[in-house]
Residue, then its C-alpha position, 0 to 999 in steps of 0.5 A: x720765730x722771735x716776737x717782733x720788738x718795738x724797734x723792729x715794728x717801728x722800722x717795718x712801718x717806716x721802711x716799707x719794702x726796699x726797692x731796686x732804685x733805693x738799693x742802687x742809690x749812691x752817695x753824693x760823690x767821691x770814692x769810699x776808700x778815699x774817704x775812709x783813708x781821710x777818715x782814718x787820718x781824722x780818727x788818728x788826730x782825735x787820739x784814736x790808737x793806730x791799733x784800733x783804727x786798723x782793727x776796726x776800719x781795715x777792710x771795711x766796705x760800703x753797705x748800699x742796703x744801710x743807705x736804702x734803709x736810712x732814706x726809706x724812712x717815713x712817718x710812723x702812723x700807728x696809734x697809741x692804742x694800736x701800737x701798745x695793744x700789740x706790744x705790751x700784752x705779750x711782754x707783761x708776764x716776762x717783764x714782771x718776772x724779770x722785775x722780780x728776778x733782778x729785784x736786788x739790782x733794781x733796788x740798787x739802781x733806784x737808790x743810786x740813780x732814782x729810776x724805778x725798775x718798772x720803767x727800765x724793764x719797759x724800755x728793755x722789753x720794747x727795745x730788744x724784747x729783753x735782749x733777744x733781738x739787739x741786731x746783728x749788723x756790724x756797727x762800724x760798717x754801718x756807721x762808716x757807711x752813713x758817715x760817708x753818705x751825704x744826708x747826715x755825715x756829721x752826726x754819723x762821723x761823730x758816732x763812728x768816732x765814738x764807737x772807735x773810742x769804745x773799742x780803744x778803751x777796751x769795752x768791746x772789740x770790733x767784731x763784737x760790736x753788732x746791733x741795729x742798722x743805724x748803729x745802736x748797740x746793746x740790749x736797750x740800743x744805745x748810740x755809741x755817743x750815749x754808750x760813751x757818756x752813760x754806760x756804766x760798769x755795774x757788774x764790776x768786771x772792769x768793762x761796760x758791756x751793754x751787750x752781754x751784762x744785764x746789771x750794765x744794761x739796766x744800770x746804764x739805761x737808768x744813768x741815761x734817764x737820770x742824765x736827762x733829768x729824771x726826777x726821783x719819786x715822780x710819776x712818769x705819765x703823759x704831761x709829767x716832767x719825767x715823761x719829757x725825759x722819756x721823750x729824750x729816749x725816743x722822740x715819738x709820742x706814741x712810743x713814749x706813751x707805750x713805755x710809760x703805760x707798760x711801766x705803769x702796768x708793771x709797777x701796779x702788778x696788773 
């Protein structure tokens, strides 16, 4: 059994058990197939190729378990001491090893983007246990289901279009695009819109691959933080400008304090 990741821990506390009534919950109206046909037309009007539309959306079905997860989200109630105490110590040794193993890559990344390796490793470890638990939900199906639902259709319609653009530009196929239930992809869990904006090809193979390529994962995460205003050479603890940048990664104060704490432990060699 793999160790539980921070994302999984947050979801477990947010979601609780999925009850039968939750699983039975339906969207606010209309037929999924009809909605999907209209979305295909919208995607084509947005410049998505017919080849991508057919390969990604052909045969896609509605998944009520995704809606149950989305509607069941609650408030995260763990304290920083509880959360960090459970999540950081089991990952310190491996985090330190990875910081050393990819030392040359982190040096290059910090020179280019200004973000220290310790911060990236902390995010990497907390998000997916360094890539061990990136999620296995089919991204296209999850996003189509969430875009069809009435709760946040505009947000997820945009994410679904972004996912199609990722396929269209050749970064991955629809079958390769698997991740968290809400559509996050890769070893540090990018939503497709962020993937489009911040993912970089750092191993030079011509593809931005946040699922398999560690250099791409690490550099893209740094590029995201830089894009939100990361200040080179400055601290990242609570109350700093860089802590505010980390809050753009995840708005939870407890989670962000844990990232900052984990990164400080790694940077100080503790």
